[in-house]
C-alpha positions in Angstrom: -145.9 -24.9 -119.6 -146.0 -28.7 -120.0 -144.0 -28.5 -123.2 -141.1 -26.5 -121.7 -141.0 -28.6 -118.5 -140.9 -31.8 -120.7 -138.0 -30.3 -122.7 -136.1 -29.5 -119.5 -136.6 -33.0 -118.2 -135.3 -34.5 -121.5 -132.3 -32.2 -121.4 -131.5 -33.2 -117.8 -131.9 -36.9 -118.7 -129.7 -36.6 -121.8 -127.0 -34.8 -119.8 -127.0 -37.4 -117.1 -126.8 -40.2 -119.7 -123.8 -38.5 -121.4 -122.0 -38.1 -118.0 -122.6 -41.8 -117.2 -121.4 -43.0 -120.6 -118.3 -40.8 -120.5 -117.3 -42.5 -117.3 -117.5 -45.8 -119.0 -115.4 -44.7 -121.9 -112.5 -43.8 -119.7 -112.2 -47.1 -117.8 -108.7 -48.5 -117.5 -107.9 -51.6 -119.5 -105.9 -54.5 -118.0 -104.6 -57.6 -119.8 -103.9 -60.7 -117.7 -101.8 -63.7 -118.5 -101.6 -66.8 -116.3 -98.4 -69.0 -116.5 -98.5 -72.3 -114.6 -95.5 -74.0 -113.1 -96.4 -77.5 -112.0 -94.1 -80.4 -112.8 -96.9 -82.9 -112.2 -99.1 -81.6 -115.0 -98.5 -80.8 -118.6 -101.8 -79.0 -119.0 -103.4 -75.9 -117.3 -105.1 -77.1 -114.1 -108.5 -76.3 -112.9 -107.0 -74.3 -110.0 -105.0 -72.1 -112.4 -108.2 -71.4 -114.3 -109.9 -70.5 -111.0 -107.2 -67.9 -110.3 -107.6 -66.5 -113.8 -111.4 -66.3 -113.4 -111.1 -64.6 -110.0 -108.7 -62.0 -111.4 -110.8 -61.3 -114.4 -114.0 -61.0 -112.4 -112.3 -59.0 -109.6 -110.9 -56.3 -111.9 -114.1 -56.1 -113.8 -116.0 -55.6 -110.6 -113.6 -52.8 -109.8 -114.5 -51.0 -113.0 -111.7 -52.1 -115.3 -112.0 -53.5 -118.8 -110.2 -56.8 -118.6 -108.8 -59.1 -121.3 -106.6 -62.1 -121.1 -104.1 -64.2 -123.0 -104.6 -68.0 -123.0 -103.3 -69.6 -119.8 -100.1 -71.5 -120.5 -97.9 -74.1 -118.8 -94.2 -73.2 -118.6 -91.2 -75.3 -117.5 -88.5 -72.6 -117.6 -87.6 -69.0 -117.3 -87.0 -68.9 -121.1 -90.6 -70.0 -121.7 -91.8 -67.4 -119.2 -89.9 -64.7 -121.1 -91.4 -65.8 -124.4 -94.9 -65.9 -123.0 -94.3 -62.4 -121.5 -93.3 -60.9 -124.8 -96.2 -62.6 -126.6 -98.7 -61.5 -123.9 -97.4 -58.0 -123.8 -97.6 -57.7 -127.6 -101.2 -58.8 -127.5 -102.0 -56.3 -124.7 -100.3 -53.5 -126.6 -102.1 -54.4 -129.9 -105.4 -54.5 -127.9 -104.8 -51.0 -126.5 -104.6 -52.1 -122.9 -103.2 -49.7 -120.4 -101.5 -52.4 -118.3 -100.3 -56.0 -118.8 -100.0 -58.3 -115.8 -98.2 -61.7 -116.0 -99.1 -64.0 -113.1 -96.9 -67.0 -112.5 -98.4 -69.8 -110.4 -96.0 -72.1 -108.7 -97.4 -75.4 -107.4 -95.6 -77.7 -104.9 -95.8 -80.9 -106.9 -93.3 -82.7 -104.6 -96.1 -83.1 -102.0 -98.4 -85.3 -104.1 -97.7 -88.2 -106.5 -100.1 -89.0 -109.4 -101.6 -85.5 -109.3 -104.9 -84.9 -111.1 -107.5 -82.1 -111.0 -109.3 -84.3 -108.4 -106.3 -84.2 -106.1 -104.5 -80.9 -106.9 -101.1 -79.8 -105.8 -101.0 -77.0 -103.2 -100.3 -73.5 -104.6 -96.9 -72.7 -103.1 -96.6 -69.0 -104.2 -97.5 -66.6 -107.0 -95.1 -64.2 -108.7 -96.5 -61.3 -110.8 -95.3 -58.3 -112.6 -97.1 -55.4 -114.2 -96.0 -53.5 -117.3 -97.3 -50.2 -118.6 -98.3 -50.9 -122.2 -97.6 -47.4 -123.5 -93.9 -47.5 -122.5 -93.1 -51.1 -121.7 -91.9 -50.0 -118.3 -92.1 -52.5 -115.5 -94.2 -50.8 -112.8 -93.9 -53.5 -110.1 -92.8 -57.0 -109.6 -93.9 -58.9 -106.5 -95.1 -62.2 -105.0 -97.8 -63.6 -102.8 -97.5 -66.7 -100.6 -99.9 -69.6 -101.0 -102.1 -70.3 -98.0 -101.3 -73.2 -95.7 -104.9 -73.7 -94.7 -106.5 -76.4 -96.8 -103.7 -76.4 -99.4 -105.0 -77.4 -102.8 -108.7 -76.4 -102.1 -110.6 -74.2 -104.4 -111.5 -71.9 -101.5 -107.8 -71.5 -100.7 -107.0 -70.6 -104.3 -109.8 -68.0 -104.3 -108.5 -66.5 -101.1 -105.0 -66.2 -102.5 -106.5 -64.7 -105.7 -108.3 -62.0 -103.7 -105.0 -61.1 -102.0 -103.4 -60.9 -105.4 -106.1 -58.6 -106.8 -105.7 -56.3 -103.8 -101.9 -56.1 -104.2 -102.2 -55.4 -108.0 -104.8 -52.7 -107.4 -102.6 -51.0 -104.9 -99.9 -50.8 -107.6 -102.3 -49.1 -110.0 
């Protein structure tokens, strides 16, 4: 009797483990690219990296497999397009389901001599999502920067949460 009960327990345990693992195997994969527009800096700011980190963590916490392209600084729409094609190609080659390009626009006119210690306020974010299997643009939208404590890390995180919410609604 003990032996057959032990076998049934193992079968149930094995079945549960297989079901759990199969759920993990079918998680959606998102690739994220951050593009910074800030005339005061020629390098990716700490605030842009905070947005990237919040996006990666936010989607991971929601059950997605998340990858990213290296965050870049752009000074023109042409550079944005080049970065879009490069990032989309990486996402496609990496078997991602979706590619999201996030363009961060900072208001560099408000501060002179900007450094990471005195960051520019985040004016707005533009983003677009492509389906990797077809290259189809699923949605293109924007999010306003917060006027409360402009330039603060908490403000950037709050705007990032809003962005995650908007992107997830589009999925």
